[in-house]
N, C-alpha and C positions, 0 to 999 in steps of 0.2 A: 504494500500500500504506500502511495506517495506521501511524502511529508507535506501536510497542508500549508505550513508556513513557507516552505520552499516553493510550492506550487503558486502561492500568492505572490511571493517576491518575483518569481520568473514571469508571472503574468504582467506585473507592473513594468518590469524591465522590458519585456517584449512590446508593451504598448508604447513605451518611450522610443524604442528602436524604430517602430513603425512610424511614429510621429516624425522622427528625423527624416526618413525616406519620403514620407507623404508630402511634407511641406516643400520638398525640392522637386516634386513631380512636375514635369512640364517645362522646367528651366533648361535652356540649351547650354552647350559647353561654354560658350562665352560668358553667359550670366553666372554659371557655376564657378568660373575661374576669376571673376571680377571682384576685387575687394570693394566693399560697400562702406565699411566703418573705418575710422581713422587708424585703428590698430593694424589694418592691412590683411587680416585673414580672409580666406575665401570660403564659400560654402563647401566646395570640393575638398579644400584643405581641412575643414572641420570634420567632415565625414572620414577622411583618411586618419586624422587624429583619433577619432572615436574607435576606428578599427584597430589601430596599433597601440595607442596609449591607454585605451580603456579595455577593450575586449581582449586583445592579445596579452597585454602587459598584466592586467589584474587577474584574468582568469587562467590563461595558459601558463604564464610565468609565475606570478605570485601564488595564486590559489593552488594550481596543479603541480607547480614545480617542474614543468616540462622543460627539459634541458635545451632542446632545440630553440624554443621560444626565448629562453633566457639568453642564449648565445646570440640570437638574432637581435635582440633588444640591446644588449651590451655592445655588440660589434657593429651595429648599423650606423653608418654615417648619415643616413637619410633623415631629413626632418619630417616628422610625422605630420606637421602642419603644411608641408609643401610637397604634394605628390609630384613625382617626376613628370615633366611636361608630356612625355610620350604615353603616360597612363591616361586612358580615356575615362570619362565620368562613369561609364558603365563598369569599367574595371575596378574603379574605386568603390562603387556601390556593391559590386560582387564581392570584393575583399571584405567589406563591412558585414555583409550577409554571411559570408563564410566564417569569419571570426566569431560572429554571434552564434552560429550553428555549433562550432567547436566548443564554445563556452557552455552552451546549453547541454551538449553531450556530457561534458565533465560534470556540470552541476546536477544533472539528472539523478545521480546517486550520491551526491555530496552530503556530508554531515555539516550542517551550519555551525555547529559548535567546534569544529576542528580548527586548528591553527593553520595559517597559510604555510604552504610547503617551502617557500623561498621568500626571503625579504632582502631587498637591495640595501647596500650600505649608504647610498646617497641620500636617504631620507633622514639620516641622523637619528635622533631619539624618537621621532614620530613613528607610530606603529599601529597597525590594525591587528587585533588579536584573534579574530575568528573569521571564518568564511562568511558568516552573516554580515559582519562589518564590511567585508570586501564587497559583497553584493549590494548592500545599502549605499556604499560609496559610489559604485558604478551607476546605480539608479540615479543618485543625485547628480553626478556628472552628466549623464545622458539627458536627464530632464533639463538641466541648466542649459546645455548646448542646444537642445531642441527649442528652447525659448529664444536663444540667440538667433537660430535659423528662422523662427517666426518673424522676428523683427526685421532681419535682412530681407526676407521674402516680401514683406509688406513694403519696405523701402524700394525694392527692386521693381515690382509691378503692381503693388496694391493688394495682392492676394492675401487673404487672411484665412488661417486654418479653421478657426472657430469664430464665426461672425456673431457678434452680440448685437441684438436689435432692441 
């Protein structure tokens, strides 16, 4: 029998993942790569960041301790916020979906009370103690960035995901 708390948390996380992809639906490559805010990030860069810095880092590396993911993260010179110019939007979206799927596969049998399998030195004394905290952290990050994308989409073409009348 599935853990009801885990089922609920994954349901919330998946709704935020869907939000990220839905708010960008219909934007062309140029719009996805155009910085809208003064900080200079792009919608495509944010999705790439979510794929690598949220899904891959927190679930495959930290939670699961997957050695290949840890090595890729530590050895990569690629900026998660700036996908390579030759990567198409669909490739970035596919990467995000794939990393989410891999995370869900790991989490399906996870014990929310378990400690993370790996923790990077670069966080100093800050630490998440359980997989529950890791999942909640990723939900928060994904929801926050979904909100950023809502704002950028509205500034880009006026589209609002949730129209309040």
